C-alpha positions, 0 to 999 in steps of 0.5 A: 465114299473116299480117296483111294491111292494105289502104286503100280510102279516106281514104288521102291524103284526107279523106273515104270512110274504110275500112280492111281488116284480114285474118288467119286467113282473117278480114276485118275493115273499119274505117269504111265512109265515103261519098266526098265529091267531084264527083258522078259520080266519087263515085257510082262510088266508093261504089257500087263496092266493091273486094272481096266485101261478102259475105266481110267478117266485120264492120265496127268503126265509129269514129263516125257521120260520114258520111265514116266511116259513111255507106256502111254501107247500101251495103255491106249492099245489096251482100251483107254480113251480119255484125255492125257494133260501135260505141259505143251513142251511135254506133248511135244517131246512125246510126239517124237520120244513115243515114236522113237520108242515103238521104232527101237522095239521093232529093231531090238525085237527083230535082232533078239527074235532071231536068236531066239528062233534059233534056240527054239524059244517063242519070239517076242512081240513089240508092246506098240507100234506106230500106229499106237503111238499116233492114237496116243497123241490124239488124246493130249491135251496141252495146258501151260505152266501155272494155268489152273484148269478143270477137265470136264469130265470130273464135273467141277470137282477137280482143279489141276495145275502144272508147276515147273519141276526144273527137271527136264524141258516141259517137266512139271510137278502136278497139283490137284484140288479133289472135292469129295463130299463137300471136302477138298482133298489137295494133292501133290505129285512131284514128278522128278525134282530138278537141280538148282543152277543147272544150265538151260532150265529154270530151277524147280519151283515150290508146289505150294501147301498140299495135304497129301504129297507124292514125292520122288526120292531117287538120290535120297541120302546120296550127293552129287558133286557141286555144280562147281566142281562139275566141269573139272571132274568132267574134264579130268575124265575126259583128258585122262580118256583121251590120253589112251587114245581109244573111243569114249562110249556115253550111253546118254538119255537123248533128252537133256543130258545129250545136250548138256554134255555137247555144250560143256565140251564144246565150251572146252574146245572153245576155251582150248582146255583140251584139243578138238576131237570127233564127236558123234551124236548117234541118234536121230532123235537127239537131233529132233529134241534140240529142235524141240527145245527151240520151240519152247523159250518158256521153259528157259532160265534168265541165262539161257534166255538172254544168250537166244536173244543175242543170237547164240546157238547154244544148242548146236555145235560145229564140232558135233556130227549127228548120225541118222542112218543105220549104215553111217552107225555102223562105220563108227564101229572103225572108228580111230580114237580118241572119238566120242560117241554118244548114243541112247538109251541111258540105262544101256537097255535098248538102241544103238548104244548096245551096238557100240558097247558090245564092239568097244567093251572088251577093249582096254583103250576105251572108255564107258562114261556113265552120266545118269542114274542106272536103275536096278537090273539094267545093263548100265548099272551091272557096269556101274557095279563093274567099275572096281572089279576086273574082267567081269562079264555082261551079257549084250543081246544074249551074248557075254563080253568081258568088261575090259573098258575103263567104267567112269561114273559121273553122277554129277550131270544128274537132273535130280536133286540130290539129299541135301537139294531134296531136304531144302526143297521140302524146307519150304514147308514151314507153318503148314506141312503135308498130313502124309508124304509118300516117297516113290522113284527110289530104291528103298535104302536111299528112301529110308535115309531120306525118310529119317531125314524128313522125320527130323524136320518134323514131317509126320506119317512118311510112307515108303509104299510097296508095289500094288499097295493100296491107302483108303482114306475115308474120312478127310478132315480138310474143309472146303 
């Protein structure tokens, strides 16, 4: 008997997080994220699991972002019946995030299938629908931060704990103590590690001593603008865009990034750093998420808690109009600039933002502001790569558009630790270091740079798993 680790998603890429642990004939899935990329490739990857879904005993979920939680309803649809463990905030966010994902799939498939049928192609089907989401939510078990728990199905062989990851509301690192043949296997999964000194949330906490650690590596070898310079950079891009009098289209994740942007712009208006102009949040999901934020003060940092205690509505703004229905969204096509439209999805792969991009991307007056990481093969990544090229073409809903809008990339808004912040995090390991580190959720060139830096810190046995790679440990030297 031994421990098996299998890496099925976010292996040498930053999307579709999914890792499997096997011990004592039990199977644990860490995350179950949607793979995001080329439409047909993504559809096939997300639909076809590389294991029997009914054999999974439990899922431990790090946070509610789509690339970590978005394929849970497909897992349930195809036979999973175990428990899904998360923090309370993650569970509440998943209730609206997964329902929104089902709705977006339905609308996008209807739009795309019209073109496919006209071309004689086989229509796509949605991965899951709302009833699958409801079935999924019934399986959630919400456990607060720092409360050790023992899922009964594992008969005392597994102790689990959620540690604050400081990435988004409710995000967690997962710490598992697994007993195998009288020995203890101390296992850690970082999920996504947040940035220190960001608004609203606490800083990421140290997961503590573990023997095996799966760590994200998204920004290995890359550095963010310091938090002190973030506002200056954002304000500069904002004023330059306003001067051209067009639309500012911001593809932004509804969870976390949207709230951060609205907070900062409202502050500029209040401080008269720029004249107010219309801001539209074209996403019913963003409104719902702000309501979830209000329900979970246990996730706030001290500054946020003090503002709430004083009665300050830091999650609302008199400058913002929230758009819920489709007809009001369509009216934004005729909006006269300067105007900002913030809409999902963050990687430009689905949702209303595609329609705004389609209607704005060919006009030189307009700006597309990229404020988050863009995975390879996503439309967002193609826009990032096009910013220094002239008249590059991209496809949106199967049609070709020439990019003439100004592309601005502001990675300073990232909720991921950069290279220096990851190194500082790993420096918490002093006398005891993990026996093996697995780097996931990163592109290979970034992972190699982070691996090199960790090796210089005397971390040994650093692995960069390939997709579907399996690691087997038969003789665990860790005594109880």
